[in-house]
C-alpha positions, -999 to 999 in steps of 0.1 A, spaced: -2 -1 -1 10 35 -5 33 49 22 31 85 11 50 109 -16 85 96 -26 107 121 -42 123 109 -73 135 128 -105 148 164 -103 119 184 -89 126 200 -57 107 186 -27 97 222 -20 80 227 -52 58 193 -56 48 164 -36 52 137 -62 20 109 -55 33 84 -81 51 48 -79 87 46 -89 89 20 -114 126 26 -126 140 -5 -141 106 -27 -139 94 -18 -174 115 -20 -208 108 10 -231 98 4 -265 105 18 -296 79 44 -313 69 17 -342 65 -10 -320 43 9 -295 22 24 -323 16 -7 -334 6 -23 -301 -17 7 -293 -33 4 -328 -41 -32 -320 -58 -19 -289 -32 -24 -259 -36 5 -237 -7 33 -241 -5 34 -203 9 -2 -204 41 8 -222 69 32 -219 83 47 -248 122 52 -255 127 91 -249 136 110 -278 170 126 -272 168 163 -284 195 172 -317 214 200 -309 194 220 -338 164 211 -319 173 222 -286 186 254 -301 147 259 -312 139 248 -278 161 275 -264 146 300 -287 112 291 -277 118 296 -241 137 328 -247 109 341 -269 77 327 -248 90 330 -212 73 362 -207 38 352 -223 42 320 -201 43 339 -173 17 360 -180 -7 327 -186 6 317 -153 -3 348 -138 -37 354 -153 -46 314 -145 -33 319 -106 -54 350 -102 -85 331 -112 -76 303 -89 -71 329 -63 -104 345 -66 -120 312 -67 -103 294 -40 -82 315 -18 -51 309 4 -66 272 12 -62 261 -25 -46 227 -29 -31 227 -64 -31 189 -78 -13 189 -114 -18 163 -138 17 145 -145 33 151 -165 26 180 -186 8 196 -160 37 191 -134 58 223 -141 28 242 -148 17 235 -111 50 244 -98 47 279 -116 15 285 -100 25 278 -68 55 299 -72 33 329 -85 9 328 -55 39 329 -33 56 357 -53 21 376 -55 5 369 -24 32 355 -1 8 323 3 25 287 7 -1 265 -11 2 226 -12 10 214 -46 5 177 -57 11 161 -90 -8 129 -98 -17 105 -127 -49 106 -150 -51 84 -180 -72 86 -209 -98 57 -207 -84 44 -173 -94 75 -155 -78 91 -123 -55 76 -97 -77 64 -70 -50 59 -44 -36 94 -48 -72 110 -45 -75 92 -15 -44 105 -1 -51 140 -9 -87 140 6 -74 124 36 -57 157 42 -73 183 24 -115 192 19 -126 187 -16 -134 222 -21 -100 231 -19 -87 210 -49 -79 227 -81 -63 205 -110 -40 218 -132 -26 210 -165 -1 225 -192 -29 231 -220 -62 215 -240 -61 196 -270 -97 187 -281 -105 181 -243 -100 146 -238 -86 148 -204 -109 174 -194 -139 150 -202 -118 123 -183 -117 145 -152 -151 155 -154 -164 113 -156 -138 108 -126 -150 133 -103 -185 119 -102 -168 97 -76 -157 128 -56 -184 149 -44 -173 183 -39 -143 181 -62 -141 208 -88 -137 191 -121 -126 222 -143 -90 222 -150 -66 252 -148 -43 254 -178 -22 283 -195 -34 280 -230 -71 269 -239 -77 273 -276 -108 251 -278 -124 268 -246 -126 237 -228 -112 244 -193 -126 259 -160 -97 283 -158 -70 294 -185 -43 319 -187 -54 326 -224 -72 312 -252 -44 315 -279 -29 287 -289 7 300 -279 39 278 -273 46 266 -239 83 257 -242 77 226 -218 59 212 -247 89 208 -267 106 183 -246 95 151 -228 112 139 -195 141 165 -199 115 193 -189 95 170 -166 118 161 -138 131 134 -156 101 112 -152 84 90 -178 49 97 -190 26 80 -161 21 41 -162 -7 15 -154 -6 -22 -155 -16 -46 -126 12 -66 -128 35 -36 -118 11 -14 -96 -7 -33 -70 -41 -25 -53 -38 5 -33 -7 17 -50 -2 53 -69 2 50 -108 38 46 -117 67 68 -134 101 58 -143 130 83 -137 155 85 -165 189 91 -148 209 87 -176 193 122 -189 209 144 -161 231 162 -183 203 171 -208 178 182 -180 164 216 -182 133 210 -159 144 235 -131 162 260 -157 123 262 -176 108 268 -141 132 294 -132 134 313 -163 94 316 -164 93 328 -127 120 351 -134 97 371 -156 68 372 -130 83 407 -116 75 421 -153 40 426 -141 24 417 -176 -9 402 -181 -27 380 -205 -60 392 -220 -83 366 -230 -96 382 -262 -129 365 -276 -129 357 -310 -157 348 -332 -152 312 -348 -175 298 -372 -172 263 -356 -167 247 -320 -133 231 -312 -150 197 -314 -167 206 -348 -130 214 -360 -116 183 -352 -148 165 -365 -140 182 -399 -104 177 -398 -113 138 -396 -141 141 -425 -114 159 -448 -84 137 -442 -107 105 -443 -98 97 -403 -123 74 -386 -106 74 -352 -104 111 -336 -79 96 -312 -55 100 -343 -61 137 -342 -42 155 -319 -47 198 -322 -28 227 -306 8 232 -307 17 211 -274 -5 179 -288 13 182 -324 44 186 -308 37 154 -286 29 137 -319 62 143 -334 82 135 -301 64 101 -294 40 88 -319 42 77 -355 32 112 -373 11 110 -405 9 148 -412 13 181 -393 -17 205 -402 -1 242 -395 -24 276 -399 10 289 -419 41 276 -434 58 309 -425 51 312 -389 88 308 -375 78 327 -342 51 300 -333 60 270 -352 97 270 -354 102 243 -335 75 223 -352 90 229 -387 125 217 -373 110 185 -358 91 177 -388 122 179 -411 142 161 -388 116 132 -389 105 139 -426 73 143 -419 49 164 -442 37 196 -431 4 208 -446 -12 242 -448 -47 239 -437 -74 265 -424 -70 258 -386 -94 286 -365 -88 276 -327 -53 262 -332 -22 269 -349 -12 233 -354 -28 200 -356 -8 164 -356 -23 135 -373 -8 102 -366 -3 74 -391 -26 45 -392 -3 15 -394 -12 -15 -412 -24 -47 -398 1 -74 -393 
């Protein structure tokens, strides 16, 4: 049974309590194609770990450029989301970030509340898995210590809302817990709270473990995760020299003093985000909407750890927002297609693999 938070990875203990089981060395990571074939045969993605993409020098240069360019806007979005949280829940809020993309964002919101209000709020990170739900052991741990109404879930961004929907379903079991996510970028207008509706580049989306405490994506398989245990994650110690986690957090937090704010301009769209995804499916003959990953963050993930078919972009000449996507697509020889995206600046399409 769970003994409580165990610090592993490279996050600082003052920033977050990690409610995950350390499964380092228990699961052999798989190559991208083998993993994709298994996913498309019906094996759940949470039962496997990918081999981590090790960025090329050119891609790391694109990441550093993105961080320099967007640290200020990311800080603005953190401030905007954090102010909404403060207004709603006040000093007793308990931040619960969704591993792994949500963890650095939860840390930034925690640091902003300390910077702006002198508040020391609790921050946990836990696992939620599409199709498997939230980690019940982690929720039990948190609710033993805090009131349901104190909890605020945090993630990095929304794509087409799959995790927000998963969270809404899961919270039916937890009366009084707010199922609305707080995110930095919510282009689909799907989250409960957000920093901005702009599909902007959060630099942490450019990397995997190396900006996420050197932790893998979360894992759940009953032969590894026993009854009452937290969902798992592996610690990639071998990537220590490439770790950008605390540099990313410190760089964005260093922009709080500038005091700028993101304003959510309301744009007129001809369709909802859901309809946009449905129309992409129809246009490209895609029968499974899980193969469509809209938004800069999701398109980047497709390039980093799935088998991409095409990457749709609003413009082929938007180096400011999409330079890292152009770089990665070029490295992996993935076709970029200009497409009239409304809510999003980019969208990843996953390749359908032939049956074996």
